[in-house]
Every structure is written in structure tokens, then in C-alpha cells.
KOLMAR-433304 format. One line per field, with one value per residue: residue in three letters; chain; x, y, z of N, C-alpha, C in turn. Coordinates in steps of 0.001 Angstrom, whole numbers. Layout:
# residues N
type <- (Ala ...)
mol <- (A ...)
n.east <- (X ...)
n.north <- (Y ...)
n.up <- (Z ...)
ca.east <- (X ...)
ca.north <- (Y ...)
ca.up <- (Z ...)
c.east <- (X ...)
c.north <- (Y ...)
c.up <- (Z ...)
END
This chain:
# residues 198
type <- (Unk Unk Unk Unk Unk Unk Unk Unk Unk Unk Unk Unk Unk Unk Unk Unk Unk Unk Unk Unk Unk Unk Unk Unk Unk Unk Unk Unk Unk Unk Unk Unk Unk Unk Unk Unk Unk Unk Unk Unk Unk Unk Unk Unk Unk Unk Unk Unk Unk Unk Unk Unk Unk Unk Unk Unk Unk Unk Unk Unk Unk Unk Unk Unk Unk Unk Unk Unk Unk Unk Unk Unk Unk Unk Unk Unk Unk Unk Unk Unk Unk Unk Unk Unk Unk Unk Unk Unk Unk Unk Unk Unk Unk Unk Unk Unk Unk Unk Unk Unk Unk Unk Unk Unk Unk Unk Unk Unk Unk Unk Unk Unk Unk Unk Unk Unk Unk Unk Unk Unk Unk Unk Unk Unk Unk Unk Unk Unk Unk Unk Unk Unk Unk Unk Unk Unk Unk Unk Unk Unk Unk Unk Unk Unk Unk Unk Unk Unk Unk Unk Unk Unk Unk Unk Unk Unk Unk Unk Unk Unk Unk Unk Unk Unk Unk Unk Unk Unk Unk Unk Unk Unk Unk Unk Unk Unk Unk Unk Unk Unk Unk Unk Unk Unk Unk Unk Unk Unk Unk Unk Unk Unk Unk Unk Unk Unk Unk Unk)
mol <- (A A A A A A A A A A A A A A A A A A A A A A A A A A A A A A A A A A A A A A A A A A A A A A A A A A A A A A A A A A A A A A A A A A A A A A A A A A A A A A A A A A A A A A A A A A A A A A A A A A A A A A A A A A A A A A A A A A A A A A A A A A A A A A A A A A A A A A A A A A A A A A A A A A A A A A A A A A A A A A A A A A A A A A A A A A A A A A A A A A A A A A A A A A A A A A A A A A A A A A)
n.east <- (-4772 -6843 -9389 -10429 -12686 -14251 -11795 -10785 -11204 -11174 -8176 -8739 -10467 -9071 -7334 -7187 -9661 -8842 -9990 -9572 -10644 -11829 -11427 -13791 -15497 -14107 -14071 -17326 -17422 -15724 -17039 -19204 -18406 -16235 -16489 -18779 -17193 -16176 -16597 -16075 -13654 -12507 -12780 -11313 -8684 -8681 -8454 -6234 -4261 -2004 -1153 -3781 -3703 -2757 -4635 -6504 -4599 -3783 -6048 -6511 -4051 -4699 -6842 -5694 -3852 -5396 -7256 -5251 -4635 -7163 -7510 -5406 -7097 -9530 -10372 -11833 -13175 -13978 -14148 -12402 -10539 -9556 -9098 -7080 -5620 -5295 -4068 -1824 -469 -309 1435 3627 4553 5191 6993 9166 9004 10890 13109 16149 17540 20741 21992 20508 22229 24465 26783 27226 28778 28938 26413 26131 25275 25229 27155 26639 24064 24082 25355 23228 20951 20498 20192 17927 15677 16009 14698 12236 10783 10963 9460 6915 6261 6491 3950 2330 2038 1595 -1175 -2370 -4579 -4760 -3966 -3029 -1192 756 1761 3050 4800 6494 6871 7846 9680 10945 11967 10560 9523 7202 5879 6802 5495 2789 3078 3790 1619 -563 -1962 -3238 -909 -1880 -3325 -1937 234 -2400 -2730 -257 -308 -2565 -2015 267 -589 -2027 -585 1070 -1293 -1565 996 1200 -1155 -312 1641 640 -777 839 2260 -389 -204 2121)
n.north <- (-5784 -6332 -5643 -3266 -978 -651 -1545 -2029 -382 2703 3937 6280 7331 8043 10212 13312 16427 19348 21330 23762 24433 26953 27983 27265 25826 23711 22636 21562 19388 18199 17192 16502 14504 12961 12299 10795 8243 7384 5321 3090 3273 3367 769 -639 327 -461 -3717 -3703 -2581 -3073 -2382 -1214 1575 3350 3739 6063 8174 7576 8104 10604 11532 10594 12030 14903 14461 13831 16429 18127 17623 17986 20714 21853 20535 18710 15763 13582 11036 10367 8432 6620 7570 8143 5887 5272 7015 6069 3643 3907 5322 3313 1558 3224 3475 1122 399 2612 1015 -1161 -184 630 3618 5161 6298 5520 3151 3379 2116 -913 -2681 -1972 -1919 -4958 -6611 -8523 -7961 -9181 -11675 -14986 -17017 -19429 -18250 -16026 -17384 -18973 -16991 -15413 -17547 -17575 -15378 -15602 -17860 -16505 -14429 -15926 -17528 -15653 -13974 -16633 -16373 -14208 -13067 -15105 -13202 -10888 -12233 -13005 -10678 -9362 -11449 -11351 -8547 -7622 -9711 -10848 -8680 -7699 -5346 -2728 -2965 -5391 -6922 -6581 -8068 -10381 -11429 -10759 -8431 -5072 -2356 -710 -2213 -4072 -2157 -1693 -3986 -4696 -2783 -3122 -6114 -5263 -3703 -5827 -7572 -5849 -5687 -8192 -8244 -6338 -7291 -9799 -9046 -7522 -9428 -11290 -9408 -9580 -12352 -12386)
n.up <- (2827 1453 2099 1085 279 -3396 -4645 -6747 -8543 -11776 -12394 -13469 -11674 -8889 -9495 -10029 -9842 -10625 -10110 -7589 -4516 -1865 1363 3039 1363 648 3241 3616 1758 2443 4599 3440 1519 3030 5641 5667 5209 7313 9326 7598 6655 9408 10321 8256 8840 11201 10810 8952 10473 13448 15977 17838 19424 16967 15412 15701 15415 12829 11216 11577 10187 7616 7267 7074 4832 2626 2697 2307 -194 -1554 -1434 -3016 -5629 -6293 -5606 -8043 -7108 -3644 -2248 -3543 -3106 -910 413 -1220 84 2899 2189 1115 2966 5330 3649 3479 6627 7133 5660 6989 9453 8627 8130 9894 11126 10711 12989 15400 15884 16499 17237 17338 19222 21528 22136 22870 20368 17808 14932 12565 11497 11602 8915 8396 9709 8187 5639 5817 6851 4074 2759 3710 3330 450 250 982 -843 -3333 -2285 -2412 -4791 -6127 -5409 -6895 -9632 -12370 -15210 -14045 -12378 -14246 -15524 -13840 -13099 -15381 -16008 -13505 -12169 -13958 -15920 -18211 -20848 -20977 -23582 -24346 -22776 -23481 -25740 -25568 -23670 -25753 -25600 -25092 -24289 -22648 -20916 -19684 -18168 -16295 -15378 -13970 -11891 -10267 -9708 -8320 -6579 -5060 -4428 -2131 -331 750 1871 3680 5162 6249 7742 9930 10765 12131 13765 15537 16440 17784)
ca.east <- (-5809 -8030 -10724 -10844 -13838 -14259 -10340 -10414 -11565 -10091 -6954 -9353 -11193 -8017 -7134 -8043 -10250 -8023 -10482 -8771 -11236 -11918 -11528 -15888 -16244 -13798 -15029 -18577 -16645 -14969 -18182 -20192 -17688 -15367 -16668 -19638 -16831 -15437 -17062 -15827 -12458 -12150 -12555 -10307 -7410 -8879 -8381 -4925 -3200 -1875 -1469 -4914 -3578 -2118 -5911 -7019 -3908 -3738 -7188 -6091 -2726 -5244 -8064 -5006 -3411 -6411 -7168 -4075 -5216 -8293 -7069 -5369 -7780 -10590 -10578 -13148 -14137 -13565 -14237 -11512 -9080 -9276 -8469 -6162 -4254 -4177 -2530 155 348 512 2844 5028 4658 5685 8554 9660 9444 11787 14729 16741 18753 22374 22213 19373 22272 25529 28023 26041 29087 28200 24695 26169 24704 26546 27591 26191 23602 24690 25165 22168 19920 19921 19086 16332 14978 15361 13755 10925 10882 10811 8139 5921 6444 5379 2554 1546 1930 250 -2924 -2979 -5586 -3750 -3440 -2299 195 1650 2084 3726 6276 6963 7290 8778 10722 11482 11989 10180 9043 5283 5817 7608 4943 1560 3431 4057 393 -1661 -2875 -2803 -18 -2644 -3894 -981 -40 -3274 -2408 1236 -1047 -3502 -1231 1118 -1670 -2824 967 1052 -2112 -1216 2648 467 -2274 550 2903 -694 -1566 2217 1608 -1531 371 3451)
ca.north <- (-4701 -6802 -4976 -1560 -1274 -749 -1410 -2544 1239 2591 4822 7804 7640 8672 11736 15081 17050 20058 22584 24318 25051 27775 26995 27250 24993 22473 21754 21265 18800 16946 17129 16013 13151 12353 11809 9666 6696 7517 3784 2218 3862 3111 -911 -463 459 -1797 -4777 -3504 -2303 -4049 -1312 -341 2725 4114 4087 7129 9359 7157 8453 12046 11556 10381 13544 15791 14613 14112 17701 18857 17131 18595 22336 21906 19888 17697 14016 12879 10142 10819 7253 5923 8700 8622 4722 5260 7599 5214 2503 4790 5791 2367 1348 4230 3127 -139 501 2791 162 -2109 317 1142 4702 4786 6675 4534 2193 4179 1476 -2107 -3432 -1006 -2853 -6172 -6651 -9248 -7309 -10096 -12490 -16372 -17614 -19978 -17788 -15014 -18245 -18961 -15552 -15312 -19088 -17663 -14107 -16137 -18457 -15172 -13793 -17034 -17576 -13823 -14447 -17408 -15776 -13310 -13278 -14964 -12195 -9857 -12613 -12995 -9472 -8805 -12136 -10901 -7186 -7307 -10571 -11031 -7371 -6907 -3928 -3032 -3639 -6983 -7782 -6395 -8853 -11806 -11713 -10843 -7329 -3747 -1841 36 -3188 -4117 -1402 -1688 -5662 -4311 -2229 -4368 -7160 -4509 -3338 -6946 -8150 -4603 -5378 -8991 -8019 -6031 -8558 -10687 -7856 -7338 -10788 -11427 -8963 -10065 -13486 -12196)
ca.up <- (2652 1006 2511 920 -531 -4413 -5082 -8624 -9242 -12601 -12209 -12801 -10030 -8431 -10095 -9424 -11195 -11099 -9515 -6007 -3623 -920 2862 3129 -269 1218 4930 2803 679 3825 5506 2426 1262 3880 6651 5925 4842 8465 9312 6328 6968 10806 9720 7256 9866 12224 9881 8946 11290 14571 17291 18161 19875 16268 14597 15495 14845 11813 10476 11479 9315 5908 6563 7029 3539 1871 2557 1570 -1186 -2086 -930 -4527 -6447 -5816 -5851 -8671 -6401 -2410 -1444 -3864 -2723 749 695 -1798 547 3477 1429 968 4416 5756 2878 4168 7554 7264 4709 7801 10477 8729 8358 11084 11047 11179 14003 16232 16103 16068 18164 17894 19815 23314 22634 23012 19456 17134 13468 11700 11693 11416 7447 8537 9829 6826 4549 6730 6512 2714 1976 4137 2542 -1143 433 1315 -1765 -4081 -1834 -2400 -6448 -6683 -4866 -7940 -10591 -13313 -15885 -13146 -12149 -15611 -15635 -12682 -13211 -16473 -15487 -11936 -12167 -16006 -16305 -19240 -20728 -20911 -24950 -24212 -21834 -24304 -27199 -25152 -23504 -26604 -25130 -25247 -23319 -21284 -20068 -19299 -16966 -14955 -14541 -13334 -11032 -9554 -8922 -7062 -4990 -4229 -3488 -855 718 680 2690 4931 6085 6620 8579 10521 11061 12472 14694 16110 16975 18549)
c.east <- (-6519 -9028 -11091 -11703 -13630 -12574 -10189 -11456 -11175 -9455 -7621 -9901 -10437 -7825 -7691 -8453 -9340 -8551 -10143 -10150 -11516 -12113 -12998 -16007 -15115 -14052 -16293 -18197 -16499 -16461 -19239 -19875 -16831 -15710 -17677 -18582 -15881 -15331 -16076 -13834 -11288 -11748 -11382 -8984 -7270 -7933 -6362 -3988 -2789 -1550 -2254 -4717 -3164 -3376 -5934 -5921 -3587 -5009 -7017 -4565 -3611 -6215 -7140 -4200 -4479 -7121 -6359 -4164 -5743 -8239 -6644 -6377 -8198 -10530 -11906 -14060 -12896 -13610 -12491 -9835 -8684 -9198 -7497 -4829 -4039 -3792 -1986 260 811 1418 3870 5643 5502 6973 9638 10312 10995 12981 14879 17691 19707 22467 21691 20969 24213 26964 27260 27022 29097 26835 24249 25592 26197 26295 26662 25157 24155 24347 23779 21179 19572 19673 18104 15147 14694 14163 12354 10102 10200 9438 6618 5484 5925 4316 1755 835 1288 -1561 -3579 -4048 -4541 -3503 -2641 -906 805 2127 2773 5234 7024 7555 8505 9879 11378 12252 12260 9673 7961 4959 6081 6054 3616 2133 3273 2277 -681 -2203 -2324 -1931 -521 -2943 -2910 -613 -1556 -3573 -1516 244 -1859 -2955 -341 819 -1971 -1556 1083 -217 -1729 544 1492 -196 -1076 1266 1598 -926 -479 2195 1060 -958 1388 3017)
c.north <- (-5200 -6055 -3780 -1715 -527 -412 -1595 -941 1835 3671 6420 8421 8517 10028 12463 15745 18409 21541 22885 24841 25938 27148 26738 25613 23325 21920 21117 20178 17175 16428 16136 14296 12212 11448 11010 8141 6662 5669 3102 2631 3445 1562 -1437 -588 -452 -3303 -4878 -3007 -2399 -3463 -759 1130 3830 4765 4969 8477 8679 8298 10311 12693 11865 12034 14210 15958 14534 15654 18884 18919 18156 19927 22723 21719 18824 16395 13893 11980 10489 9606 6689 6817 8343 6946 4503 6213 6254 4038 2362 4579 4528 1190 2009 3843 1817 -218 1268 2124 -1050 -1282 1103 2317 4159 5248 6242 3524 2302 3389 307 -2871 -3295 -1622 -4273 -6824 -7131 -8150 -7968 -11192 -14096 -16915 -18540 -19848 -16718 -16318 -18267 -18219 -15900 -16622 -18412 -16146 -14837 -17144 -17588 -15009 -14782 -17208 -16364 -14173 -15243 -17125 -15065 -13923 -13975 -13745 -11240 -10585 -12834 -11638 -9330 -9658 -11891 -8956 -6638 -8609 -11077 -9774 -6539 -5822 -3710 -3443 -4714 -7453 -7971 -7704 -9579 -12045 -11182 -9717 -6038 -3134 -1410 -1159 -3524 -3769 -1463 -3119 -5356 -3588 -2721 -5170 -5868 -4178 -4390 -7845 -7479 -5096 -6725 -9194 -7031 -6306 -9072 -10188 -7988 -8813 -11878 -11106 -9531 -11388 -13183 -11233)
c.up <- (1950 1312 1935 -230 -1960 -5110 -6255 -9521 -10458 -11874 -11866 -12171 -9235 -8545 -9881 -10255 -11720 -10935 -7875 -5399 -2316 545 3294 1870 496 2559 4053 2442 1801 4444 4649 1761 1823 4984 6887 5668 6189 9062 8988 7077 8437 10804 9510 8295 10968 11334 9634 9294 12691 15651 17106 18281 18845 15726 14564 14879 13284 10511 10755 10105 8077 6062 6413 5264 2821 1802 1792 500 -2204 -2667 -2973 -5087 -5836 -5986 -6622 -7683 -4606 -1954 -2136 -3500 -1539 587 -51 -620 1797 3119 2111 1899 4892 5170 3339 5428 7965 6738 6066 9058 9884 8313 9732 10727 11768 12647 15552 16767 15867 16184 18573 18609 21712 23534 22743 22042 18451 15950 12707 12166 11075 9697 7686 8672 8825 5930 5037 6523 4811 2251 2963 3393 1202 -875 237 -19 -2871 -3560 -2565 -4083 -6769 -6081 -5998 -9062 -11465 -14490 -14852 -12875 -13458 -16078 -14981 -12735 -14524 -16542 -14585 -11625 -13292 -15711 -17626 -19287 -20923 -22955 -24928 -23802 -22908 -25517 -26649 -24696 -24782 -26516 -25342 -24279 -22125 -20643 -19327 -17885 -15539 -14537 -13914 -11802 -10405 -8698 -8339 -6590 -4399 -3718 -1546 -145 1406 1841 4055 5932 6850 7610 9835 11060 12207 13715 15699 17443 17466 19872)
END
């Protein structure tokens, strides 16, 4: 999802202003601020979601989420808010795809499915995941990479990372946020590319 316009915007752009809107104001805001983004949004969805038949439904779900949020509080930057909502929706969908409900596989034996993968297969899958993670981390900008490694891999606190990197805690938080967004983008793009190849 590296194609998100203005993905480097400050977190403040995504915050809500606190002003609630009437239905008429919401409709006017939507037409003025959100609809002009539709071409970019559709391009973003086509690049980041493998199943083309879902694209219009995804767009509608994003619009619903944006309107529900804006009904209570107006986003400061509609563009940043729309694309953050899109990224969050795609992330949620990918997480759901990777989870199989227990009820869906109540009795694996009746389906002729082995209970567990052979040990060698699990080891190969784990090695592949580690390789993908290392590849994604290697692609991060140096300061983001250092913050992600110290915070998410070594488990240091924000204060400890700030001391180690010689920067303010707020800057650590920004490096972690941007680094994790970039990793998420990499994994979503990787999953989309894998879907296209299969």
C-alpha cells in the first residue's frame, strides 16, 4: 500500500475536529471533500486488493465508515482520513482471511484433512515468513527500521528507544508508527501480488 497519497502526513491530520454535522452538512461535506477522491481511492483499491469483484463493495464500506465517523466528528483532512480508513479496512480483511473459524472445520477427519502439517512443511513456512519479514524490515528507512527493531523485536519501551537512538519519545512514536505502516503496506502488497500469481 505504498501508493497511499500523502501517507507521511502528521497524525494530527487524521484526528477529528470535534464538530458534529447535521445530515445536510454531512452530505455537502461528503460531496465536496470525499467524492473528488474517488478516482485515487479506486486506483488504490485496485493496486492493493487482488479480487477485482470486491472493489466496489470495498469503496462503499469505506464511504460508510468515513460518513459514520464524520457524522460525529469532522476529520481535519478528508484525504488522509479516507486513505487511513481504506488501509485499516484492507488490513482487517487480510487478518480475517488468515483466521479460519473453528465452526467451519468442526470435524477435520470427516473432511479428509490431516490434523497438522508435517514438521518439515511447518519449518519451511516459518522460514519463508521470516525471510519475508526480514526483507520488509530491510526496506524500511534506517531510523524507522531501528525503532521497529528496538521496539517490536527487542521489546524496549519508548523511553529506552529514545535514549538508545538519542531522540525524543514523540519522535520514537512517529518512527514506530510510520515503520509499522510501511511493514503493513509491504505485507498487503505482497499478499496481493501472490494472489495475482496464483
